[in-house]
Wavefront OBJ file of the C-alpha trace (Angstrom):
o trace
v 0.000 0.000 0.000
v 1.212 3.503 -0.769
v -0.186 6.846 0.281
v -1.945 8.564 -2.594
v -2.364 12.258 -3.192
v -6.078 12.436 -2.335
v -5.371 11.529 1.300
v -2.051 13.318 1.671
v -3.546 16.434 3.261
v -5.634 14.367 5.686
v -2.640 12.284 6.753
v -0.499 15.359 7.320
v -3.188 16.862 9.531
v -3.420 13.660 11.574
v 0.376 13.593 11.898
v 0.334 17.147 13.250
v -2.408 16.327 15.744
v -0.759 13.130 17.001
v 2.621 14.814 17.345
v 1.144 17.721 19.323
v -0.931 15.518 21.632
v 2.181 13.743 22.911
v 3.103 16.971 24.702
v -0.071 16.562 26.791
v 1.186 13.218 28.102
v 4.348 14.943 29.306
v 2.479 17.965 30.664
v 0.235 15.817 32.853
v 3.034 13.518 34.021
v 1.629 10.398 32.381
v 4.880 9.174 30.802
v 8.638 9.023 31.380
v 11.565 8.769 28.982
v 10.221 7.346 25.695
v 7.414 5.185 27.128
v 3.802 5.652 26.075
v 2.201 6.791 22.851
v -0.719 8.361 21.045
v -2.242 7.046 17.835
v -5.104 8.189 15.616
v -7.163 6.682 12.847
v -6.922 8.363 9.433
v -10.560 9.234 8.650
v -12.035 7.284 5.781
v -9.003 5.051 5.317
v -7.734 1.812 6.828
v -4.719 3.676 8.174
v -3.440 4.923 11.506
v -0.713 7.322 12.641
v 1.377 6.460 15.700
v 4.488 7.525 17.599
v 7.847 6.080 16.489
v 9.418 3.562 18.863
v 12.037 4.773 21.352
v 12.121 8.399 20.203
v 12.330 11.098 22.882
v 9.266 13.255 23.380
v 11.439 16.324 22.799
v 12.309 14.993 19.349
v 8.804 14.203 18.151
v 7.648 16.077 15.047
v 4.802 15.563 12.571
v 7.282 14.254 10.024
v 8.529 11.405 12.209
v 5.072 10.093 13.076
v 4.606 6.693 11.409
v 1.713 5.797 9.099
v 0.611 2.143 9.322
v -2.224 0.048 8.002
v -4.706 -1.534 10.395
v -2.623 -4.679 10.687
v 0.406 -2.731 11.935
v 2.386 -2.711 8.675
v 4.345 0.486 8.006
v 2.993 2.387 5.018
v 5.050 5.538 5.386
v 7.743 6.705 7.783
v 11.478 6.514 8.353
v 11.207 5.062 11.856
v 9.962 1.805 13.324
v 6.540 2.348 14.879
v 5.664 1.896 18.544
v 5.755 -1.637 19.922
v 2.036 -1.157 20.634
v 1.189 -0.719 16.955
v -0.274 -4.178 16.320
v -2.313 -3.976 19.511
v -3.760 -0.598 18.632
v -4.356 -1.630 15.016
v -6.463 -4.486 16.397
v -8.545 -1.983 18.378
v -9.173 0.102 15.260
v -10.155 -2.985 13.261
v -12.612 -4.241 15.857
v -14.038 -0.926 17.131
v -14.936 1.197 14.126
v -16.196 4.078 16.289
v -12.755 4.531 17.879
v -10.637 7.299 16.389
v -7.786 7.450 18.901
v -5.851 5.196 21.282
v -3.454 6.301 24.022
v -1.085 4.273 26.185
v 0.508 5.616 29.360
v 2.406 4.357 32.386
v 1.019 6.977 34.750
v 2.110 6.037 38.286
v -1.115 5.825 40.286
v -3.000 4.001 37.550
v -0.068 1.594 37.101
v -0.201 0.883 40.843
v -3.816 -0.255 40.463
v -2.876 -2.270 37.355
v -0.048 -3.960 39.274
v -2.593 -5.084 41.861
v -4.949 -6.283 39.122
v -7.705 -4.270 40.772
v -10.374 -2.106 39.100
v -10.619 1.483 40.303
v -14.014 1.698 42.053
v -16.517 4.417 41.231
v -16.324 6.322 44.513
v -15.900 9.842 43.037
v -18.180 11.856 40.798
v -15.332 12.313 38.313
v -15.108 8.551 37.886
v -18.861 8.369 37.333
v -18.787 11.308 34.911
v -16.017 10.109 32.615
v -16.023 6.332 33.075
v -19.634 5.497 33.919
v -18.581 2.985 36.560
v -15.433 1.254 37.754
v -12.335 1.579 35.572
v -11.865 -2.074 34.578
v -8.782 -4.276 34.544
v -7.810 -6.222 31.435
v -5.712 -9.399 31.372
v -1.951 -9.613 31.429
v -0.765 -9.692 27.810
v 2.540 -9.751 26.001
v 3.877 -6.665 24.237
v 4.654 -6.596 20.529
v 1.677 -8.350 18.935
v -2.091 -7.901 19.067
v -2.549 -9.622 22.456
v -2.995 -6.341 24.303
v -5.476 -5.152 21.693
v -7.548 -8.282 22.197
v -7.540 -7.687 25.938
v -8.604 -4.067 25.502
v -11.491 -4.895 23.189
v -12.737 -7.813 25.303
v -12.558 -5.823 28.545
v -14.264 -2.688 27.255
v -17.075 -4.703 25.637
v -18.957 -4.791 28.946
v -18.056 -1.314 30.168
v -18.828 2.336 29.516
v -15.262 3.187 30.447
v -12.982 4.671 27.761
v -9.964 3.381 29.701
v -8.708 -0.014 30.778
v -5.917 -0.906 33.195
v -3.998 -3.731 31.560
v -2.839 -5.988 34.383
v 0.795 -5.438 35.476
v 1.213 -2.887 32.687
v -0.601 0.408 32.429
v -3.414 2.464 30.930
v -4.889 2.143 27.473
v -7.517 4.765 26.712
v -9.730 5.103 23.652
v -12.069 7.690 22.214
v -13.822 8.942 19.111
v -10.765 11.145 18.582
v -7.150 11.054 19.695
v -7.756 14.124 21.837
v -10.665 12.485 23.668
v -8.496 9.415 24.301
v -5.791 11.641 25.808
v -8.434 13.261 28.025
v -9.535 9.823 29.245
v -5.929 8.918 30.088
v -5.481 12.174 32.016
v -8.688 11.674 33.982
v -7.868 8.017 34.642
v -4.681 9.029 36.424
v -6.480 11.740 38.397
v -9.148 9.270 39.547
v -6.516 6.634 40.355
v -4.672 9.132 42.567
v -7.790 10.386 44.363
v -9.106 6.916 45.094
v -5.689 5.733 46.273
v -5.542 8.645 48.704
v -9.051 7.945 49.940
v -8.018 4.414 50.894
v -5.233 5.868 53.029
v -7.894 7.617 55.113
v -10.335 4.739 55.403
v -12.931 2.911 53.348
v -14.263 4.915 50.368
v -18.033 5.180 50.001
v -19.397 3.705 46.757
v -21.750 5.828 44.654
v -25.129 4.122 44.100
v -25.583 2.805 40.550
v -28.606 5.041 39.906
v -26.535 8.096 40.789
v -23.647 6.845 38.615
v -26.056 6.600 35.676
v -27.401 10.110 36.285
v -23.934 11.620 36.660
v -22.670 9.873 33.533
v -25.677 10.984 31.469
v -25.358 14.585 32.600
v -21.629 14.792 31.960
v -21.784 13.088 28.583
v -24.895 14.867 27.267
v -25.360 18.158 29.136
v -22.041 19.391 30.553
v -19.977 21.871 28.556
v -20.712 23.747 25.343
v -22.999 22.204 22.751
l 1 2 3 4 5 6 7 8 9 10 11 12 13 14 15 16 17 18 19 20 21 22 23 24 25 26 27 28 29 30 31 32 33 34 35 36 37 38 39 40 41 42 43 44 45 46 47 48 49 50 51 52 53 54 55 56 57 58 59 60 61 62 63 64 65 66 67 68 69 70 71 72 73 74 75 76 77 78 79 80 81 82 83 84 85 86 87 88 89 90 91 92 93 94 95 96 97 98 99 100 101 102 103 104 105 106 107 108 109 110 111 112 113 114 115 116 117 118 119 120 121 122 123 124 125 126 127 128 129 130 131 132 133 134 135 136 137 138 139 140 141 142 143 144 145 146 147 148 149 150 151 152 153 154 155 156 157 158 159 160 161 162 163 164 165 166 167 168 169 170 171 172 173 174 175 176 177 178 179 180 181 182 183 184 185 186 187 188 189 190 191 192 193 194 195 196 197 198 199 200 201 202 203 204 205 206 207 208 209 210 211 212 213 214 215 216 217 218 219 220 221 222 223 224 225
């Protein structure tokens, strides 16, 4: 497969967006060194754009973002893509409504993942963004589509846009790459708040009816329309 002229402008715009969004991972303390990544689907094409593997965040530019097909094969780019490429390609293949995937190793969320424990819905922010507990997916090897399978299977029964992959970290999804980044940011904030609440005692669960009402309001009423 080669990139043709009629999608060139679209791909370049996605490359710019993906490159810029990586700075948000750094700004919110969700990544260290070269770990973590953002990817985005190319609208209308079976293509995705993702971070190059092992490249410093300070050195990321639109031009070194890697274009791959939805089986993880490089279509355009001078660098090897992220080791999560096949996993995220699987997500795009199976979940056609997903436009962005983000992976982070944010510390509080990783601590929950290391315990293999969902983050309970004991704060309104968790109810608002995640619609319930933030679930835990299975342990999976890195470098093939195993993680992607775990993400898709785990999110199938959840309203959450984020999953804690056991012993690993956060994978967040959304209709756009920006919304996936937002979910990753809020996942870490919820993970920290709930961790701190356990240091003080036993957190109080939010009743399911209230979770539903909070989720509906935040998703459909909150903000500018």
